C-alpha positions as CSV (number, residue, x, y, z in Angstrom):
1,M,27.7,-0.8,208.1
2,D,24.6,-2.3,206.1
3,K,23.5,-1.8,202.3
4,R,20.7,-3.0,200.7
5,I,19.8,-3.6,197.0
6,R,16.7,-5.1,195.2
7,L,17.1,-7.6,192.7
8,G,14.8,-7.4,189.9
9,T,14.2,-11.2,188.9
10,H,14.8,-14.3,190.2
11,R,17.1,-15.3,187.2
12,E,19.4,-12.3,188.8
13,A,19.5,-13.8,192.2
14,Q,20.6,-17.2,190.3
15,A,23.2,-15.3,188.5
16,L,24.7,-13.6,191.6
17,L,24.5,-16.8,193.6
18,G,26.4,-18.8,190.9
19,P,26.5,-22.6,190.8
20,H,26.8,-24.1,194.3
21,D,26.7,-20.2,195.4
22,E,30.5,-19.9,194.0
23,N,30.1,-16.5,193.0
24,L,28.7,-15.7,196.5
25,K,31.3,-17.1,198.5
26,T,34.0,-15.7,196.3
27,I,32.9,-12.3,196.6
28,E,32.8,-12.3,200.5
29,R,36.1,-14.2,200.5
30,E,37.7,-11.6,198.2
31,F,36.1,-8.5,199.7
32,K,35.6,-9.5,203.3
33,V,32.0,-8.6,203.1
34,K,29.0,-10.8,204.2
35,L,26.1,-11.0,201.5
36,V,22.7,-12.4,202.5
37,I,19.8,-12.5,199.8
38,R,16.4,-13.0,200.9
39,G,14.1,-13.6,198.2
40,E,15.0,-10.6,195.9
41,D,16.6,-8.4,198.6
42,L,20.3,-8.4,198.7
43,K,21.9,-7.3,202.0
44,V,26.1,-6.3,201.9
45,S,27.7,-5.9,205.6
46,G,31.2,-4.9,206.0
47,T,33.3,-1.6,205.6
48,A,32.3,1.4,203.5
49,T,35.2,0.8,201.2
50,N,34.7,-3.2,200.8
51,I,31.0,-2.8,200.3
52,K,31.7,-0.3,197.8
53,R,34.2,-2.4,195.6
54,A,31.9,-5.6,196.2
55,L,28.9,-3.6,195.1
56,W,30.8,-2.6,191.6
57,V,31.3,-6.3,190.7
58,I,27.8,-7.4,191.6
59,G,26.5,-4.8,189.5
60,Q,29.0,-6.0,186.6
61,I,27.2,-9.4,187.2
62,L,23.7,-8.5,187.3
63,D,24.5,-6.2,184.0
64,V,25.3,-9.3,182.3
65,S,22.4,-11.1,183.6
66,R,20.2,-8.0,182.7
67,S,21.4,-8.1,178.8
68,G,20.7,-11.7,178.2
69,Q,24.3,-12.5,177.9
70,P,25.6,-15.8,179.1
71,E,26.1,-15.6,183.1
72,L,30.1,-15.0,183.8
73,D,31.6,-18.3,184.7
74,R,34.4,-18.7,187.6
75,G,37.2,-17.6,185.2
76,Q,35.4,-14.6,184.0
77,L,34.4,-13.4,187.7
78,S,37.9,-14.0,188.9
79,R,39.7,-11.6,185.9
80,L,37.1,-9.3,187.0
81,I,38.0,-9.3,190.4
82,T,41.8,-9.3,189.6
83,N,41.1,-6.0,187.5
84,L,39.6,-4.4,189.9
85,K,42.2,-5.2,192.5
86,N,44.8,-3.9,190.0
87,S,42.8,-0.6,189.2
88,K,44.6,2.6,190.2
89,K,41.2,4.3,191.2
90,G,40.1,1.1,193.0
91,I,37.0,1.1,190.9
92,L,37.1,0.4,187.0
93,D,35.2,3.1,185.2
94,T,32.5,0.9,183.1
95,E,31.5,4.1,181.5
96,N,31.2,3.0,177.8
97,L,32.9,-0.2,178.5
98,N,31.4,-1.7,175.8
99,F,30.4,-0.9,172.3
100,S,28.6,-2.3,169.4
101,C,31.2,-2.5,166.8
102,S,29.6,-5.6,164.9
103,L,27.8,-5.2,161.5
104,S,26.2,-8.4,162.8
105,G,25.1,-6.4,166.1
106,K,27.0,-8.4,168.2
107,A,28.8,-6.1,171.5
108,I,31.9,-6.5,171.9
109,G,34.0,-4.4,174.0
110,P,37.0,-4.1,176.6
111,K,37.0,-6.4,179.4
112,T,39.8,-4.6,181.8
113,A,41.0,-1.3,182.5
114,G,44.2,-1.8,179.9
115,Q,41.9,-2.8,177.0
116,R,39.6,0.4,177.6
117,E,42.9,2.6,177.4
118,Y,44.1,0.8,174.3
119,V,40.0,1.2,173.1
120,E,40.2,4.7,173.8
121,A,43.6,5.3,171.8
122,V,42.5,3.8,168.5
123,R,39.6,5.9,168.5
124,K,41.9,9.2,169.4
125,F,45.2,8.4,167.9
126,D,45.9,7.9,163.9
127,I,49.0,5.7,164.9
128,V,48.7,3.1,168.0
129,F,51.2,0.5,169.3
130,G,49.5,-2.5,171.0
131,I,52.4,-4.2,173.0
132,G,51.9,-7.3,175.1
133,P,51.2,-11.1,175.9
134,A,49.2,-13.3,174.0
135,G,45.5,-13.4,175.1
136,T,45.1,-9.7,176.1
137,G,42.7,-8.9,173.2
138,K,45.4,-6.6,171.1
139,T,44.2,-7.6,167.8
140,Y,40.9,-8.6,168.2
141,L,39.9,-5.1,169.8
142,A,42.0,-3.6,166.8
143,M,39.6,-5.6,165.0
144,A,36.7,-4.4,166.2
145,C,37.5,-1.0,166.3
146,A,38.1,-1.6,162.5
147,V,34.9,-3.0,161.9
148,E,32.9,-0.3,163.5
149,A,35.1,2.5,161.8
150,L,33.7,1.1,158.6
151,K,30.6,0.6,159.8
152,K,30.1,4.2,160.6
153,H,31.9,5.5,157.1
154,E,34.7,6.5,159.0
155,V,37.3,4.6,156.4
156,R,36.4,3.2,153.1
157,R,38.4,-0.1,153.9
158,I,40.2,-2.4,156.2
159,V,43.7,-3.7,155.4
160,L,44.8,-6.6,157.5
161,T,48.7,-7.7,157.5
162,R,51.1,-9.8,159.0
163,P,54.9,-10.5,158.3
164,A,54.7,-14.3,157.0
165,I,57.8,-15.5,159.1
166,E,58.4,-18.9,159.9
167,A,58.1,-20.0,163.5
168,G,60.6,-22.8,163.3
169,E,59.2,-24.3,160.3
170,S,60.0,-23.7,156.5
171,L,57.9,-22.3,154.3
172,G,59.7,-24.6,151.3
173,F,58.2,-27.4,152.8
174,L,54.4,-26.0,153.0
175,P,52.1,-27.6,150.0
176,G,50.9,-25.4,147.7
177,D,51.7,-22.0,145.8
178,M,52.8,-18.9,147.7
179,Q,49.5,-17.8,148.3
180,E,48.7,-21.2,149.7
181,K,52.1,-21.6,151.7
182,I,51.3,-18.0,153.4
183,S,47.5,-18.4,153.9
184,P,48.3,-20.2,157.4
185,Y,49.8,-17.1,159.0
186,L,46.8,-15.0,158.0
187,R,44.3,-17.5,159.3
188,P,43.8,-15.4,163.1
189,L,43.0,-12.3,161.3
190,Y,40.2,-14.0,159.3
191,D,39.1,-15.8,162.6
192,A,38.6,-12.3,164.1
193,L,36.6,-10.9,161.3
194,Y,34.7,-13.8,160.9
195,D,33.5,-13.7,164.4
196,M,32.5,-10.2,163.8
197,M,30.8,-10.0,160.7
198,E,28.5,-12.4,158.3
199,A,30.5,-14.2,156.2
200,E,28.2,-13.2,153.4
201,R,29.3,-9.9,153.6
202,I,33.0,-10.7,154.5
203,E,33.4,-12.6,150.9
204,K,31.6,-9.4,149.5
205,Y,34.2,-7.5,150.9
206,L,37.1,-9.4,150.2
207,E,36.0,-9.6,146.6
208,T,35.7,-6.0,146.0
209,G,38.7,-5.1,148.2
210,I,37.0,-3.5,150.9
211,I,38.5,-5.6,152.9
212,E,42.1,-7.0,152.2
213,V,44.0,-9.5,154.1
214,A,47.9,-9.8,153.1
215,P,51.1,-10.3,154.2
216,L,53.2,-7.4,154.9
217,A,55.7,-7.9,151.9
218,Y,52.5,-6.8,149.7
219,M,52.4,-3.4,151.2
220,R,55.7,-2.2,149.9
221,G,55.4,0.7,147.6
222,R,51.5,1.6,148.2
223,T,50.4,4.8,149.7
224,L,46.8,3.5,151.9
225,N,44.5,6.3,152.0
226,D,41.0,6.5,153.7
227,A,41.8,2.8,155.6
228,F,42.0,1.1,158.7
229,I,45.4,-0.8,158.7
230,I,46.2,-3.5,161.2
231,L,49.8,-4.7,161.4
232,D,49.4,-8.1,163.5
233,E,52.3,-10.0,164.7
234,A,54.5,-6.8,164.3
235,Q,57.5,-8.4,166.7
236,N,58.4,-10.6,163.6
237,C,59.0,-7.3,161.8
238,T,62.7,-6.1,160.9
239,A,63.7,-2.6,161.5
240,E,63.0,-2.0,157.9
241,Q,59.9,-3.3,157.7
242,M,58.5,-1.5,160.4
243,K,59.5,1.6,158.8
244,M,58.2,0.6,155.3
245,F,54.7,-0.2,156.9
246,L,54.5,3.0,158.9
247,T,55.5,5.1,156.0
248,R,52.4,3.5,153.9
249,L,49.7,5.4,155.9
250,G,48.0,7.9,153.8
251,F,45.1,10.7,154.4
252,D,42.5,9.9,156.7
253,S,43.9,6.8,157.7
254,K,44.6,4.8,160.9
255,A,47.2,2.3,161.5
256,V,47.3,-0.1,164.7
257,I,50.3,-2.2,165.3
258,T,50.2,-5.0,167.6
259,G,52.7,-7.5,169.0
260,D,54.4,-9.2,171.7
261,V,58.3,-8.8,172.0
262,T,58.8,-12.0,174.1
263,Q,57.7,-13.9,171.3
264,S,60.1,-12.9,168.2
265,D,60.4,-15.6,165.6
266,L,63.1,-13.3,163.8
267,P,66.8,-14.8,163.1
268,G,69.0,-14.2,166.1
269,G,71.0,-11.0,165.7
270,K,68.4,-9.4,163.8
271,P,66.9,-6.1,165.6
272,I,63.4,-6.2,166.4
273,G,61.4,-3.4,164.5
274,L,58.6,-3.5,166.9
275,L,61.0,-2.6,169.9
276,Q,63.3,0.0,167.4
277,A,60.0,1.8,166.9
278,R,58.9,2.0,170.4
279,G,62.7,3.8,171.4
280,I,62.2,5.8,168.1
281,L,58.4,7.2,168.2
282,S,57.7,7.1,171.7
283,G,56.4,11.0,172.4
284,I,55.8,11.6,168.8
285,E,52.5,13.6,168.9
286,G,49.8,11.2,167.1
287,I,51.3,8.5,168.1
288,K,50.5,6.3,171.4
289,F,51.9,3.0,172.6
290,I,49.8,0.9,175.0
291,E,51.5,-1.9,177.1
292,F,49.5,-4.6,178.3
293,S,50.4,-7.0,181.2
294,G,49.6,-10.4,182.4
295,F,46.3,-8.7,183.9
296,D,44.7,-7.9,180.6
297,V,44.5,-11.5,179.4
298,V,41.2,-12.6,179.1
299,R,41.9,-16.3,178.1
300,H,42.0,-19.1,180.5
301,A,42.7,-18.0,183.9
302,L,46.0,-20.5,183.6
303,V,47.6,-18.5,180.6
304,Q,47.8,-15.3,183.0
305,R,49.9,-17.7,185.6
306,I,52.0,-19.1,182.7
307,I,52.6,-15.3,181.4
308,E,53.5,-14.3,185.1
309,A,55.7,-17.3,185.6
310,Y,57.7,-17.0,182.2
311,D,58.0,-13.1,183.2
312,K,59.9,-14.1,186.7
313,T,62.0,-16.6,185.0
314,G,63.3,-13.9,182.7
315,R,63.6,-11.4,185.5
316,N,65.9,-13.9,187.5
317,K,68.1,-14.4,184.7
């Protein structure tokens, strides 16, 4: 069976080919199809199912090229194919896959089926837990949703918080006052924020309290109304801290809790609040738990393999 499609420009043909025809060869190898480009015409040969899957990937490459974004690199193409193969439907539904959520106009959105489920859950539920390994976009996408909600006036402020727990180091040996000591723990939240908004606007919002970044301990005794609240690194929360945080939620507010239960820095013997919350709160209406896997990792391709290797070692113990 053959399928022919028309490439709009020479640039689209170059994007599809990739450096040294690597993209073309990868698609042919992974989906057992034959691709032939003649000028601006592409012929895809193979079984109906394989052609459909190959055309989906080709469509993603062309969409990126047409949007003016940088062309997909080898790692991004590999993740795209891996996510497609692990999709239950066989074809990833890409409707509304990307959403413009930045006040600077930068389009940020989910890149995997798991990430899309997460974003949809954040939009639908008032409390969402994103649990999974590093590099799956848990915090970054939550931040994007928070900025989007602020932009649409769905909330009046964003509150970002993390527990200040030492990862094998002691706060007492760090220089400066308490605020300077805890600042490094909050740095990843600032990094994500500055990637989505103009620096001047962020500084203004921080000064006026529209955006607040603070350690989890500062949340005690408060009621957070009309706010989008993100609790990051929740695997470092004790059971008491998790309960305290969840009961801060006020009217017209939304909370997203992210964490990786395999990387807790809590002292030995202390129960992980994130794990306890999953056991106690699963099934409660209005609360959604999203579990990420190595297939949702969007960092270097080796990160996914590292996570899988550690998971395999843990299962064999």
